[in-house]
Residue, then its C-alpha position, 0 to 999 in steps of 0.5 A: m549368587k545363582i539360585g535354582i527355583i522349582g516352580a513358576g507359580a505366585a511364590g516362584l516367579t515372586a522370588a525370582y523378580e525380587l532376587g533379580k532386582k538385587g542382581h542375582e542370577v535365577v533360573v526358574f524350572e516349571r513342569a507345566p507349559f505355562v506359568g501361574g501355578q494354581a492361578s494359571t488360566f486355560d483358553l475358554n472359546g477365546s477367553k481366558l479362565e482360571r483353572g480353579y476359582h481365583h479372587l482377591f480381597l481388599s486386604d491382599v495388599d502384597i499382590i495388589d502392590l505387586v500388580k500395580e509395581l507392574d503398571m497393571g492396576e487398571i485390570l483390577q476390578y473392585s465388585d461387591s460379593s454375594v454369598g449364600t449358603f444352601y441348607d435344608k433345601k433353601i438358599y440363605k443370604f449370607g452377604s452381611s452380618w445382618d443376614l445372619l439374623k435371618f438364618s431362620p434354621i436355628s433359633i433367634v437366641n441362637r442367630i445372635r449368639l452366632g452373630l456376636v461370636t463371628l463379630f468376637i472372632s474378628m476382633i481377636k488380635d492375637w490368634k495364639k490365645i485360640e491355637n490350642f483349640t480345634a475349630d470343632e471344640w471351640l465353636r461347639k462352646y461358644a456358639g452352641n451345637s445348634a449354630y455349629d451343626a447348621f453352619w460351621g460344621p458343614m463348612l469344615k466337613g465340606k472342606f476337610g472331610e470326615q477324616y479331619f474336620n474335628q482336627i482343624g485349628m480355630t486359627w484356620i476359622w480365625g484366619k478365614i473371618h479376618t480376611r473377609f472382615a478386612s475386605r469390608s469397609n466396616k464390620f456391617s457392610k458388603e464384602k468387596l472382591i477384586y478380579p484382574i479382567g483378562g485373568f490372573e496369568q497375565i500378572f504372572e506372564k508380566l512378571t516372567t517377561l521382567i524376570r527375562k528382562q533382568g537376564n534371568s530364565v524362566n523355563i516352562s515344560q522342565n521337570v526337575s527330577k532331582i535336587i542334588i545334594q553333596n556333603q549336606k549341601v545343595i549344589g544343583l538340580e537335575v531336570h529333563d526337558s521332554p515336552a509335556s502333554w497337558s490338557s488340564p482342566q480336561p473337557l468332556v471327551n472319551k479320554s480317561d482323566d489319567q491322561i490329564y498329564s503324561h509324556s513320554n519317557s523314551n528320549i527324555k534328555f537329563t541335564k544337571y545344573k550348578f546352583d549356590s542355592v535353591i528354593a523349592t515352591c513345589s508341594t511337600p510331597v513333591f519336594s520329599q521325593l526329590i531329596e529322599a534318594q540321597i544318603d545326606v538327608k536325615r531320616s528325621y527330617l524326611t519323617k516330618l515331610k512325610n507327616v505333612e497332610y493335605m486334601s485334594a481339590v476336584m472342580l468341575i467347571l461348567v459352561i452354561n447358557k443361563p444363570f444358575s443363582k444370583y450368588y457368587w459364592l455359594n456354600i453347601a451345608d447339606s450333608s447329602i449333597p456330595f460337593v462343598g461350594i458352588i462359585e458362579h464366576t460370572n456373578l462377579v464379572s460380567s458374562s460378556l467376558y466369556g461370549g455371554k456364557h455363565i461360568l459355575y465352579i463346583t468344588n470339592y475336597l476330598t482325600k484321593e481314596n475318596r469314591l468322588y475323586k476317582l470317578e470319570h469325568k462323565d460319571l462325576l458329572s452325572e452323580y452332580i446334575p441331580h444335586l444341582l436340581k435340589i439347589n435350583p429346580e429349574f436347572d436342566g442338563s440342557f443348560i450345560e454347553d461345556s464341561y471341564i474337570h480339573k484336579v489338584d492332588y495337593a490342594q489344601p494343607i491340614v492345619g491343625s491345633n498348635y500348628s505353629k509348633i510343627i510348621l515346616e521352616h523355610n530353611t531346611p537341614i540342607k545348606g542353601l536349600y530351602l521350602c516355600n509352599t502353601t503348608q507355610v502360609y499361617p495363621e491365614d489360609r493359602g491364597t495367591n496373595y500369601s503365595v506372593q508374600l511368601g515369595k518375598k519372604i523367601a528371597a530376603k531369606v535367601m539374600e540374608k544367607q549369602 
């Protein structure tokens, strides 16, 4: 069977690798000039750094097993995590269950209640029992308004904005808590995280090498412009191979942020490829665009696709000459601060990997209509600096040696209550065409591990149908 795959991220490459093991002919197309998707890296003064913060949990067995299968287990570094929450002008440690009892913004009774509710959620085995509830209504009822307003509410609003925060299903919180508790030796110990020293992209570069050794192809800088459908069956892909100009994340230079990705429309060569099956690992809006112009696609299915909603991610990556805090992960539970979190990468791995410099990801989830999303790099940095001073009064703009901006348009799917009833199936109404993306990770939240898991799942599904 000849299979075309759109996207050389974790899901697409894993699917290609699994299909190749069984002797199938596979061609992967990736519009970027690199592999790895959201886990890809860029060059930072001779070191590799992810475009967006990444780590693994102890429970991420699919990608851990894959790394070991690739004979790369030695790159996995296991480290204690450090988590804090900034609330009411102070950072509170949140590394263990005991730290909840020291969260003084709420009463001791509500702290105990918050701890017990968190423990209770971690013990729920059947997430379907809470799927009918939004996180907003369930947590207010059982954790109380005080704990919700100081802890859960700011997290939901930061991640999903005022537009969506009260629509998010309780299973999203369940997935977050289960993942984090599964990364501890027991419910009261510290969380452990894993990072591949040298960066995530090396995993996907090795995977690419093995796919090519199987006799298959991974084609970068090739953009799929159309999924070709005939008589309700996929028959191929139309691809253009014009070289891309790609510089994301974008350094702080005198360029408009809309120049992050561009290519010339002159002399583009379009090529058509025939396939028996096609796997699309792109975002749902992109997938919709690739099929919507064809009469063989049912309008009702396109409506389903267009109803899928996302938040965009905007990250500032700062290279600084001094540590910012002692925490790897700092949640921002202060509505006056215009970002949701600070991930200090060099509090998980050694700063010696980056020439002694310290790496901050300042992360935000926004709609494209949001004012902050539209700001130029320099203006966004200027907006953020006073708020960094609120968190660390000793911080100074002179600490910043480099700044980069990275945007992901379709980053975080909106996962509402009863999401299992509306989640898109991998099989589409078009014979031989499969959809495989982060909107189909459920009840867990999206992550590199679950993209690897999806890749394995979709490869098995395609082979079932041959």
